C-alpha positions in Angstrom: 17.6 -3.8 16.5 14.4 -5.2 14.9 14.4 -8.9 14.1 12.7 -11.2 11.6 11.8 -14.7 12.7 10.5 -17.4 10.4 7.3 -19.2 11.4 8.2 -23.0 11.5 4.5 -24.0 11.0 3.4 -21.8 8.1 5.4 -21.8 4.8 6.9 -18.5 3.8 5.6 -16.6 6.8 8.0 -14.3 8.7 7.1 -12.1 11.7 8.8 -8.8 12.4 9.7 -8.0 16.0 10.2 -4.2 16.4 10.3 -3.0 20.1 10.8 0.6 19.1 7.3 0.7 17.6 5.9 0.7 21.2 7.1 4.3 21.4 4.9 5.5 18.6 2.4 8.4 19.4 -1.2 7.4 19.4 -3.2 9.9 17.4 -2.0 13.5 18.0 -0.7 15.0 21.2 -3.5 17.2 22.5 -2.6 20.3 24.4 -5.1 22.4 26.5 -4.8 26.2 25.7 -7.3 28.7 27.0 -10.0 26.0 27.4 -9.5 24.9 23.8 -8.1 21.6 22.6 -5.3 22.1 20.1 -4.1 19.3 17.8 -0.3 19.1 17.5 0.5 18.1 13.9 4.2 17.3 13.1 3.4 16.7 9.4 2.1 20.2 8.4 4.0 23.2 7.0 6.3 24.9 9.5 6.8 21.7 11.5 9.5 20.1 9.2 12.2 20.2 11.9 10.1 17.8 14.0 10.5 15.0 11.5 13.6 13.2 10.3 15.3 14.9 7.3 13.2 14.5 4.1 14.5 12.0 1.5 12.2 13.3 -1.3 9.7 16.1 -1.9 7.7 17.8 -4.5 8.4 21.5 -3.7 9.0 24.8 -5.6 12.3 25.1 -7.5 15.2 26.3 -5.3 13.0 25.7 -2.1 15.4 24.3 0.5 14.9 20.8 2.0 13.0 20.6 5.3 11.2 23.9 4.8 7.6 24.8 4.1 6.1 25.1 0.6 6.2 21.4 -0.3 3.2 19.5 -1.9 4.2 15.9 -1.0 7.1 15.1 1.4 8.8 11.8 2.2 10.7 11.3 5.5 12.1 8.2 7.3 9.6 6.9 9.9 10.7 8.1 13.3 9.7 4.7 14.8 10.7 2.3 12.0 9.6 -1.3 11.9 12.9 -2.1 10.2 16.2 -0.2 10.2 18.3 0.6 7.2 21.7 0.3 8.9 23.5 -3.0 9.3 23.7 -6.4 7.8 21.1 -9.2 7.6 23.2 -11.8 9.5 20.7 -14.6 8.8 21.3 -17.6 11.1 19.7 -20.7 12.6 18.9 -20.8 16.3 18.5 -24.5 16.8 15.6 -25.5 14.5 14.5 -21.8 14.1 15.5 -19.2 11.6 16.1 -15.5 12.2 17.8 -12.4 10.7 18.3 -8.8 11.6 15.5 -6.5 10.9 17.1 -4.7 8.0 15.0 -2.6 5.7 13.7 0.9 5.1 10.5 2.5 6.6 9.4 5.8 5.2 6.3 8.0 5.5 4.8 9.7 2.4 3.1 12.8 3.7 0.4 13.3 1.1 -0.2 17.0 1.5 0.4 19.7 4.0 -3.3 20.0 5.1 -4.3 17.5 7.9 -8.0 17.8 6.8 -7.5 16.9 3.1 -7.7 13.1 2.7 -6.5 11.3 -0.5 -10.2 11.1 -1.7 -10.5 14.9 -1.3 -7.4 15.8 -3.4 -7.5 16.8 -7.0 -6.5 14.3 -9.6 -3.2 16.2 -10.0 -2.7 16.0 -6.2 -3.2 12.3 -6.2 -0.8 11.9 -9.1 1.9 13.6 -7.1 1.4 11.1 -4.3 1.7 8.2 -6.8 4.7 9.8 -8.4 6.3 9.9 -5.0 5.7 6.2 -4.6 7.3 5.6 -7.9 10.4 7.7 -7.2 11.0 6.0 -3.8 10.7 2.5 -5.3 13.2 3.5 -8.1 15.7 4.8 -5.5 15.4 2.0 -2.9 15.5 -0.9 -5.4 19.2 -0.1 -5.9 19.9 -1.5 -2.5 20.8 -5.1 -3.1 19.7 -6.1 0.5 16.1 -5.4 -0.4 13.9 -7.9 -2.2 10.5 -6.3 -2.0 9.0 -2.9 -1.5 5.5 -2.6 0.0 3.5 0.6 0.0 0.4 0.9 2.1 -2.0 3.5 3.6 -3.9 3.1 6.9 -6.8 5.5 7.1 -8.6 5.7 10.4 -8.3 3.9 13.7 -10.1 0.7 12.5 -7.4 0.4 9.8 -4.5 0.8 12.3 -3.7 4.5 11.8 -2.2 6.2 14.8 -1.8 9.6 13.1 -4.6 11.6 11.6 -2.7 13.6 9.0 -3.1 11.9 5.6 -0.1 9.8 4.8 1.1 6.5 3.3 4.0 4.3 4.3 6.7 2.4 2.5 8.6 -0.6 3.9 11.5 -2.2 2.0 11.9 -5.8 3.0 14.8 -8.3 2.8 12.3 -11.0 2.0 9.4 -11.4 -0.4 6.1 -11.5 1.5 4.2 -14.8 1.7 1.1 -13.4 0.0 3.1 -12.2 -3.0 5.0 -15.5 -3.3 1.7 -17.4 -3.3 0.1 -15.2 -5.9 3.2 -15.8 -8.1 3.0 -19.5 -7.6 -0.7 -19.5 -8.4 0.1 -17.6 -11.6 2.7 -20.2 -12.5 0.3 -23.1 -12.0 -2.3 -21.3 -14.1 0.1 -20.8 -16.9 1.3 -24.4 -16.8 -2.3 -25.7 -17.1 -3.7 -23.2 -19.6 -0.7 -21.5 -21.1 -2.4 -18.2 -20.4 -1.8 -15.4 -17.9 -3.9 -15.6 -14.7 -4.1 -11.8 -14.3 -5.1 -11.3 -17.9 -7.7 -14.1 -17.6 -9.2 -12.6 -14.5 -9.3 -9.1 -15.9 -10.8 -10.4 -19.2 -13.6 -12.1 -17.3 -14.3 -9.0 -15.2 -14.4 -6.8 -18.2 -16.5 -9.3 -20.3 -19.3 -9.7 -17.7 -19.0 -6.2 -16.2 -20.8 -7.5 -13.0 -18.0 -6.5 -10.7 -16.5 -3.6 -12.6 -16.9 -0.3 -10.8 -14.8 2.0 -13.1 -12.5 1.7 -16.1 -10.6 3.8 -18.5 -8.2 3.1 -21.4 -5.4 1.8 -19.2 -7.0 0.6 -15.9 -10.0 -1.1 -14.4 -11.4 -1.0 -10.9 -13.5 -3.9 -9.7 -14.7 -5.8 -6.6 -12.9 -9.1 -6.8 -14.7 -12.4 -7.2 -13.6 -13.7 -3.7 -13.6 -10.4 -1.8 -12.4 -10.8 1.7 -14.0 -7.5 3.0 -17.3 -5.8 2.2 -16.7 -3.4 -0.8 -13.1 -4.6 -1.3 -11.9 -3.0 -4.5 -8.9 -3.6 -6.7 -7.3 -1.5 -9.5 -5.4 -3.4 -12.1 -3.7 -2.3 -15.3 -5.2 -3.6 -18.6 -1.7 -4.1 -20.0 1.1 -6.4 -18.8 3.1 -4.5 -16.2 5.3 -6.1 -13.5 6.5 -3.0 -11.8 4.5 -0.1 -10.6 7.7 2.0 -10.9 7.7 1.5 -14.7 4.6 3.7 -15.2 5.1 6.9 -17.1 3.6 10.3 -16.1 0.6 9.9 -18.5 -0.2 6.4 -17.1 0.1 7.8 -13.5 -2.4 10.6 -14.3 -4.9 8.1 -15.7 -4.4 5.9 -12.6 -4.8 8.9 -10.3 -8.2 9.7 -12.0 -9.6 6.2 -11.4 -8.2 6.0 -7.8 -9.6 9.4 -6.8 -13.0 8.5 -8.3 -13.1 5.2 -6.5 -12.1 6.6 -3.2 -14.7 9.3 -3.5 -17.4 6.7 -4.2 -16.3 4.7 -1.2 -16.3 7.8 1.0 -19.7 8.9 -0.1 -21.4 5.5 -0.2 -20.0 4.1 3.0 -20.0 7.4 4.9 -16.2 7.9 5.1 -15.0 4.5 6.1 -11.7 3.6 7.6 -9.7 1.6 5.0 -6.4 0.0 4.2 -4.8 0.6 0.8 -2.1 -1.7 -0.4 0.1 -1.5 -3.5 1.4 -4.9 -4.5 4.1 -4.9 -7.1 6.6 -7.6 -8.3 9.7 -8.6 -6.3 12.7 -6.3 -7.0 14.9 -7.2 -9.9 17.7 -8.4 -7.7 15.5 -11.3 -6.5 12.9 -11.7 -9.2 14.7 -14.6 -11.0 14.2 -16.8 -8.0 10.4 -16.4 -8.1 9.4 -15.8 -11.7 10.3 -15.5 -15.4 8.8 -13.3 -18.0 7.7 -16.4 -20.0 5.9 -18.2 -17.2 4.4 -15.4 -15.2 2.5 -12.3 -16.3 2.4 -10.9 -12.7 0.7 -7.5 -12.6 1.1 -4.9 -9.9 -2.3 -3.9 -8.4 -3.8 -1.7 -5.8 -6.1 -3.2 -3.2 -8.5 -1.1 -1.1 -9.9 -2.8 1.9 -12.7 -0.9 3.7 -12.7 -1.8 7.4 -16.5 -1.8 8.1 -16.4 -5.3 9.5 -14.3 -7.0 12.2 -11.8 -9.9 11.9 -12.7 -12.4 14.7 -11.6 -15.8 15.9 -12.8 -17.7 12.9 -10.9 -15.6 10.4 -7.7 -15.5 12.5 -7.8 -19.2 13.3 -8.7 -20.4 9.8 -7.5 -17.7 7.4 -11.0 -17.9 5.9 -12.9 -14.6 5.6 -16.7 -14.1 6.2 -18.0 -11.4 3.9 -21.7 -10.4 4.2 -21.8 -8.5 0.9 -21.4 -10.2 -2.5 -18.9 -8.4 -4.8 -21.6 -8.1 -7.5 -23.8 -6.1 -5.0 -20.9 -4.0 -3.9 -19.9 -3.1 -7.4 -23.5 -2.2 -8.4 -23.8 0.0 -5.3 -20.5 1.8 -6.1 -21.4 2.3 -9.8 -24.6 4.1 -8.9 -22.8 6.7 -6.7 -22.2 9.9 -8.5 -18.7 11.3 -8.3 -18.7 14.2 -5.8 
């Protein structure tokens, strides 16, 4: 059983201990056949029986579950960081706090072709991936044990990926992550001082100056944030007040897909196909939201963060939680703006 332990030295930080993760495959299993190296891919068509039973898929009408023909497929992670079965059983161990590692861990297989990354998909293909995110959030938020749902994508070895086939992951947590709590607290402080929304103010500044804007459309803006932690770090944020990613309608998802695909193509072309992490941060689930925020005090907005991994975290960053970034966001945004969409 996985376990969550609270750090006694750092407020709001919990650490997940999940011994089963040691059994994960690293990259693909490679098999020698007739002097050729064949890649074994459990995420492609015809290999559905090698994964746990799917919990969601976009597939042709009347197509049976766990069969070929799907466009996007969601399955439980075979080596989950957290397990969905059981109770939290939070308790104190002397001065320390722990609870069972209860949650959900799912894999969103973005398409059946292991060579087609998210940046290479059509806008319609990207929209199906984002719709799968939405549908899984809507389903899992009904479980009262879960307080937050994080969706992320690790692309490439530098970003922590162990499987090449393009996929994203979802983890439903019994606690709200420290970074989300701190963003909400900062938004509260901003409102108390200025009686304005922090997220709206930041986006207004970005759109007004345009120095760090990479792309925008009628509903969304992509920009390199003022205090970017990584070279060419890019965020996508809605121009309208929106707590929950899961509240987007199909038209909004299509517009978001267009700007996300365009941004990923620019990063791929300009940075020569970098490894990256993509993180979707949304509001805490409704069951726990009242504890952290009210609609009057906080205009928290979901947002997507894309973090190219073209630099290393070293001792200074890990020891201080400061980041050293050699590229100003104004330079990064200007560079990305000049790249033509492929």
